[in-house]
Steps between C-alpha positions, in 0.01 A plus 500: 500500500185450285284479813647828625408679178144362516456626856623846404274515197199396708573762761518770233172389340307451825388865544345498155296185579357618832186714514592867495337755732296771339701815434332836473549682176730800528321831534432688180566865446364759266757626251544863409254447215239365740519135386571215737854362506763322707724687749790500251282677248438777751874580485461627144778281351501478123741206523541289814851517658747235399852449365613805305735507199771679701496219758583248226769720343671563834495139620864431402657814658298442816617139515864604449480760778308278742807351673678837550176641635465219755863539610471874546165467674673282759797738529282807547240341726645666810519851344141456385389438856686814602307702241176371648607637838579833333143512369354392832672778696466763222874564501498651151253771600696574816823526304343737248406737781869519593643531147258750342447862598168540315181296461540473121838322548685734264744650749707281732822321572626143494799310639746370241646157566698291255739208499730356235726202542857621523407851612286451808201701626427860407258726688356847461179694441311679224256793518263528203200677352321321216262777391711813524300709249187284499584284195703209645828690503741320734769672706724309741812553710688203646814406685656156558798373699679170551545195281592608150516869599680694768250767402257559217255785434242547228255770388248388237210661315293294253188586308329374185277810475655786692234741624239323286688570176659250261850569638688185603764599752754298698760682710754330728794601712708235679812474709638159599811384682567127457791353698513161327375511140548172313726464195539158341687578182359581157326231296462135599803270475501121512802479730648773720861594434737482798722773640463875542491807274259309278310639208133512618403281201724217622323429829170522684652500848279704734663816635367812668549876488349809665291745298357845560242599242279803430228474238259750349225402258236696311261312274223692326257419224142460387239263639241360258202282580354399831591244763514148349572666162783729606776613263779733614779634280763762564863545592737476795807681624704297751806629682725258691799582716695207648814464709663165587735396781610183677213317666462551875321174582809282539439298183721427200613824339454552126868591460611173662365301203453735203724757337327830592619662178299241305176590682374816324405771748631336817799731545313814390199699600227403256272780379248418229205687354270260314224604262222255418178467305240296692183310416268322745189306400305396810192284436483348849177463694669625816851554637511284810364158581319316220672718239368387163575616148807619311780739596767619255781745565766597249776761489783611275762765559849531631773708654633776272871579491509760776765329716720197438197270477268461199275214386159402362247341737172324416267226621149378559295300750175317421271324748167332429266332747269212408188447710492124558186497714270792584781739603604274790771305315730712287794411278745782423747486212786747487789576263757781513802615303746778579814595308770764459703574186836673481864481593512277811776719650255792496210318674521501883471152648203618710307592184529158338166311494488257790311203641446368852296604800134552578414692181679288241600134533417399855725220621819704447660792682411860414681603176704179505521489118563794265602554140414697188179299451263338748187299432241353735195276473274391783171337587307554823189330638285688752227338709284617795575424864295771668299805398812718496766232462622312193748219463760489223691238305757625251784399273731748328789462258744757369841558351746783438748516212715737298344397168150396393634176350590384853177626652288252302684192629217392729689205650728751677223703663491530877179369660338597830176370646299514821185623668373775721224714642335825388297716739311804379193626315391561142688831492835401649713224649596582858722200578680234300702201617689287248695183573713415197769256397758555226866470592383467861203577723398867507238696694348828383259695718372852449221735609591764238433358156472636150165418344497161332746498205512881518838554657730622226604807704599271789776353280671834432 
């Protein structure tokens, strides 16, 4: 062993003992001041490059996320190769020529495709104009069929500065027919009661019903500040008309498990007119991929006693994005709370805050949980795969309860986690695929998305 070490040491020292060939000195350059210097000096660096303070501070989070990154890199290797082919054959440019009617890409159409576990695929189309009066006013008309809907139509107008003024305006009209809407009781119980004609608070057995719904929304207010420092405040008027019948998808009927008289609104036509005060603080760098900064939305209002229903309604949603490394690795933190106050017999079951689905608590079915109070917390890691593609890792936890004292029992919270893909640009997300696990494996896919953490109206 000692002889081996001596041989290795001699071999390492041998080059230093042999005569060295003459090496020409590196060429010298004149600096901007006219003096001679080395090539590095010609670059004009005050301090030579090296390890920066942020590299040291971010060592631990990078080390923690290294293994998930390697796993996802392997999983998405094949899609990445597909994106390279898309670039090679200029498929994006060719697609844009089909989808847009003008060179500025303001006026066009797009196919709508979505999929949710338990509902199946939905398809349709949307026609839009994103500069109707020349100040980013957006007008769209869409129709979808299949999956969750037998039919669904929507007319939407949105503008932060209508006609160049400070008027914030959001107008929506929607009609939706859903043949198999999910109802899994009210609240979360530890053990489902057996039998039929159950109180909805005694079981979380999944049942289904059909719904026809018409919605009208007008939100108007004042816009202060500029993009990245945007504040909007105003008020909303929301009208909802709902009718419920037996589901037509051949699944378990609501009335076969629960007592319909104990489900407020199920046996009646539900008509509500809700009045709200709204506040949005939007400090994000952009509203699509690589969204950085803070987004806060809060509202308070309720349904006045015009019909048999009356209650107070309030909530907030806060999202903040941390830039882990030069806008390529982002960590998003999100919390949300929504609540209603009033006589539970005068609050329709459809208006109770709910969790589950692609918007809130992935890993569980759409609106699987509902009660007087709902809270949600989540964390999401975004990393680059391609110029227009990002990968996601996320974990979300939430709970619904009748009282706040039950809402804070964190050991009871439902947890969902998974990963996915985002495809889009700085201004919008055109496609999202989420694979999530909670009470089972769930897939969410959509080409018609609300801007990141900006989808309150989608929950109405």
